[in-house]
C-alpha positions as a printed Julia matrix, in Angstrom:
313×3 Matrix{Float64}:
 -13.28  14.71  -31.64
 -13.58  14.3   -27.87
 -10.63  15.29  -25.73
  -9.64  12.65  -23.19
 -10.14  13.74  -19.59
  -7.18  13.92  -17.27
  -7.37  11.56  -14.29
  -6.66  12.97  -10.83
  -6.48  10.99   -7.59
  -7.09  12.8    -4.28
  -5.92  10.94   -1.18
  -7.42  12.14    2.11
  -7.68  10.62    5.58
 -11.49  10.6     5.66
 -14.53  11.21    3.49
 -14.67  14.8     2.25
 -18.35  14.8     3.22
 -17.28  14.93    6.88
 -17.56  18.14    8.89
 -14.16  19.81    9.11
 -12.15  22.69    7.74
 -10.04  20.49    5.45
 -13.13  18.83    4.02
 -14.87  22.19    3.42
 -11.85  23.37    1.45
 -11.48  20.18   -0.56
 -15.17  20.2    -1.49
 -14.83  23.78   -2.7
 -11.75  22.97   -4.77
 -13.45  19.94   -6.34
 -16.6   21.92   -7.14
 -14.49  24.44   -9.09
 -12.45  21.84  -10.99
 -11.91  22.32  -14.73
 -14.29  20.33  -16.91
 -11.5   18.24  -18.45
 -10.42  16.71  -15.12
 -11.95  13.58  -13.63
 -11.4   13.22   -9.86
 -11.34  10.04   -7.8
 -11.13  10.3    -4.0
  -9.74   7.58   -1.75
  -8.58   7.17    1.84
  -4.86   6.36    2.34
  -5.51   2.68    3.12
  -7.32   2.06   -0.17
  -5.45  -0.16   -2.69
  -5.06   1.81   -5.91
  -3.05   1.65   -9.14
  -1.29   4.97   -9.6
  -0.41   4.3   -13.23
  -4.02   5.14  -14.1
  -3.63   8.73  -12.88
  -2.01  11.77  -14.46
  -1.94  13.57  -11.11
  -1.93  12.4    -7.48
  -2.64  14.81   -4.63
  -1.74  13.65   -1.12
  -3.86  15.61    1.36
  -4.2   14.59    5.03
  -2.57  11.27    5.89
  -3.11  11.4     9.64
  -5.48   8.58   10.72
  -8.71   9.51   12.48
 -10.5    7.64   15.23
  -7.5    7.17   17.51
  -5.58   4.82   15.22
  -2.4    6.42   16.48
   1.17   7.15   15.5
   1.95   3.63   14.28
  -0.85   3.74   11.71
   0.26   7.18   10.55
   3.81   5.92   10.11
   2.59   2.82    8.24
   0.42   4.91    5.92
   3.38   7.12    5.04
   5.54   4.05    4.39
   2.86   2.49    2.19
   2.64   5.61    0.07
   6.4    5.9    -0.25
   6.41   2.34   -1.59
   3.48   3.02   -3.94
   5.11   6.14   -5.35
   8.28   4.34   -6.39
   8.7    5.08  -10.09
   5.43   7.04  -10.42
   5.76   9.18  -13.56
   2.77  11.47  -13.1
   2.46  14.78  -11.26
   2.65  14.32   -7.48
   1.49  17.1    -5.15
   1.59  17.24   -1.36
  -1.37  19.33   -0.18
  -0.34  20.03    3.4
  -3.32  20.94    5.58
  -1.94  20.03    9.0
   1.41  19.68   10.77
   2.04  16.07    9.82
   5.84  16.11   10.27
   5.3   17.11   13.91
   4.5   14.06   16.02
   2.77  16.22   18.62
   0.75  18.21   16.03
   1.43  21.52   17.82
   4.82  22.55   16.38
   6.17  22.81   19.93
   9.73  22.82   18.6
   9.17  26.22   16.94
   9.98  29.6    18.48
   7.13  31.59   16.94
   8.73  34.94   17.68
  11.53  34.08   15.23
   9.81  31.16   13.42
  12.87  29.1    14.17
  13.25  25.49   15.26
  14.53  24.99   18.82
  15.17  21.86   20.88
  12.51  19.14   20.64
  12.39  15.86   22.58
  10.63  13.98   19.76
  12.12  10.51   19.33
   9.49   9.42   16.82
  10.31   8.35   13.24
   7.36  10.47   12.01
   9.4   13.57   10.96
  11.91  11.42    9.09
   9.36   9.39    7.13
   7.33  12.48    6.23
  10.48  14.27    5.11
  11.04  11.46    2.64
   7.42  11.61    1.5
   7.53  15.38    0.91
  10.75  15.11   -1.07
   9.22  12.57   -3.45
   6.7   15.21   -4.57
   6.89  17.54   -7.56
   5.16  20.34   -5.66
   4.01  21.15   -2.13
   1.04  23.37   -1.34
   0.82  25.02    2.08
  -2.05  27.06    3.49
  -0.06  30.16    4.4
   3.44  31.68    4.39
   3.72  30.93    8.14
   2.68  27.32    7.56
   5.37  26.94    4.91
   8.01  28.49    7.17
   7.18  26.22   10.09
   7.14  22.96    8.14
  10.42  23.87    6.46
  11.94  24.37    9.91
  10.72  20.98   11.16
  11.94  18.98    8.16
  14.31  19.55    5.24
  12.16  19.96    2.12
  14.23  19.99   -1.07
  11.27  20.46   -3.44
  11.64  23.78   -5.26
   7.96  24.2    -6.17
   6.43  25.32   -2.87
   3.25  27.39   -2.86
   0.98  29.23   -0.4
  -2.7   28.85   -1.23
  -5.27  30.09    1.28
  -8.46  28.19    2.03
 -11.56  29.04   -0.03
 -14.24  30.91    1.93
 -17.87  31.39    0.87
 -18.06  35.17    1.02
 -21.69  35.02   -0.06
 -22.43  33.22    3.22
 -19.96  35.06    5.44
 -20.73  38.76    5.23
 -21.66  41.72    7.42
 -25.34  41.61    8.34
 -25.47  43.62   11.57
 -23.63  46.98   11.8
 -20.62  46.89   14.12
 -21.99  49.39   16.67
 -25.21  47.43   17.09
 -23.37  44.29   18.18
 -22.47  43.02   21.62
 -19.33  44.69   22.98
 -17.56  41.41   23.66
 -15.01  39.1    22.09
 -16.16  35.6    21.22
 -13.83  32.64   21.83
 -14.71  29.41   20.03
 -12.65  26.36   20.85
 -11.44  23.71   23.23
  -8.29  23.17   25.28
  -6.05  22.37   22.31
  -7.31  25.34   20.31
  -7.37  28.14   22.87
  -4.26  29.59   24.52
  -4.44  30.66   28.18
  -3.46  34.11   26.88
  -6.71  34.5    24.92
  -8.48  36.43   27.69
  -5.59  38.83   28.23
  -5.32  39.46   24.48
  -8.99  40.44   24.42
  -8.57  42.6    27.53
  -5.76  44.56   25.88
  -8.23  45.45   23.13
 -10.85  46.44   25.7
 -13.18  43.45   25.31
 -14.69  41.05   27.85
 -14.92  37.49   26.5
 -17.67  34.97   25.94
 -17.1   31.31   25.14
 -18.67  28.94   22.64
 -17.82  25.23   22.4
 -16.04  24.09   19.25
 -18.43  22.66   16.61
 -21.44  23.52   18.81
 -23.02  25.69   16.1
 -24.04  24.38   12.65
 -21.69  25.77   10.02
 -24.42  27.56    8.08
 -25.4   29.39   11.3
 -21.89  30.7    11.94
 -22.4   34.0    10.05
 -25.38  34.83   12.3
 -23.31  34.05   15.38
 -20.31  36.12   14.28
 -22.53  39.08   13.44
 -23.63  39.23   17.08
 -20.13  40.16   18.33
 -17.82  43.09   17.77
 -14.71  40.94   18.14
 -13.46  37.38   18.04
 -10.33  35.85   19.56
  -8.41  33.17   17.64
  -5.4   32.4    19.82
  -4.46  28.71   19.49
  -1.96  26.66   21.46
  -1.06  24.61   18.37
  -0.26  26.18   15.03
  -3.27  26.92   12.86
  -1.91  26.32    9.37
  -4.5   28.82    8.21
  -7.41  29.34   10.63
 -10.48  29.82    8.43
 -12.45  31.3    11.33
 -10.2   34.38   11.15
 -11.28  35.2     7.6
 -14.89  34.2     8.19
 -14.98  36.65   11.11
 -13.26  39.38    9.07
 -15.8   38.92    6.3
 -18.56  39.32    8.9
 -17.09  42.63   10.04
 -15.57  41.44   13.34
 -12.44  42.85   14.9
 -10.1   39.82   14.93
  -7.65  39.31   17.81
  -4.95  36.65   17.34
  -1.6   35.44   18.62
   1.42  34.58   16.45
   0.29  31.0    15.66
  -2.36  31.79   13.05
  -1.29  31.26    9.45
  -3.98  33.45    7.91
  -2.42  36.52    9.53
   0.83  35.98    7.61
  -0.99  37.17    4.47
  -1.22  40.93    3.91
  -4.88  40.58    2.92
  -6.39  37.28    4.14
  -9.83  37.92    2.65
  -8.46  38.68   -0.81
  -6.33  35.52   -0.99
  -9.33  33.4     0.02
 -11.31  34.87   -2.86
  -8.58  33.72   -5.26
  -8.03  30.34   -3.61
  -9.76  28.0    -6.07
  -8.25  29.68   -9.12
  -4.79  29.57   -7.52
  -5.23  25.92   -6.6
  -6.14  24.75  -10.09
  -3.47  26.94  -11.65
  -0.88  24.93   -9.7
  -2.54  21.54  -10.2
  -2.77  21.96  -13.97
   0.83  23.26  -14.29
   2.45  19.86  -14.57
   6.27  19.78  -14.74
   7.8   18.22  -17.84
  10.07  15.89  -15.86
   8.91  14.01  -12.71
  10.91  14.13   -9.48
  13.93  11.82   -9.9
  13.85  10.95   -6.2
  10.87   8.68   -6.82
  13.16   6.53   -8.96
  16.22   6.6    -6.7
  15.52   7.31   -3.02
  12.77   4.73   -2.55
  14.75   1.89   -4.09
  15.25  -0.94   -1.57
  15.4    1.19    1.59
  11.69   1.7     2.21
  10.63  -1.6     0.68
  12.81  -3.31    3.32
  11.51  -1.05    6.13
   7.92  -1.77    5.16
   8.56  -5.52    5.15
  10.12  -5.38    8.63
   7.26  -3.25    9.91
   4.6   -5.75    8.81
   6.29  -8.86   10.2
């Protein structure tokens, strides 16, 4: 007798075939899915009947292509309305800093990982706080990521997990011995990804720096590039929820120099947790709670239906 497959819906802001860290991770997770799970993938603006799904995973909900804050807010409202009364297993797979309107977690003192004064007057944090609290579980990319988001908004969900991004350690590996490489620190990025302190951080470690534009090298050529340098600097302005480049560089034998805004460095062994990522992910996804979050039946009643109606008029 055939066992019925479980139906899982993955909601993500763009096609997972796109080039990006989130998409690389999602493709890896999907490739390693258990055989008894059928996965459908939609963008947040796609009409869908949730009653057909045992599990719903909300990944990135931030619109691409310059659609802006209003679209992001509307998407969150739409999903709050759709989730009203949903009885399946709902997971928030946080891959960004969605509750922060500015995307850089500027309200956080990273020395103490504590929220300080922020001039944000946007409704974004409030609507995403509601969305998070409708979930049965929340998956973050690192302990630092979890700390920061929990400082920005009040998450009451008890099931909160840290799952690193999956890295292809067959692709990213040491090819050239360390001493045969260029004595320099490579910086890959653009203005939003590289702190002005990056050069001084490299200098403290005794390295001159060389720059490479973000996304200027095909992904499958990155191991060859990393193996040319003794060091790499990953020192972002905005929080890197994980920062896969850190582990890719470590796996290639580079000395990694970072600031305190890189989530991967909040793990004691970043490479090891990446090796276990897919298994950890599916362990959480298949561990469905017996009782769904009661907030989906109470907190969304009337309030957000009325807000949505006003927003579309």
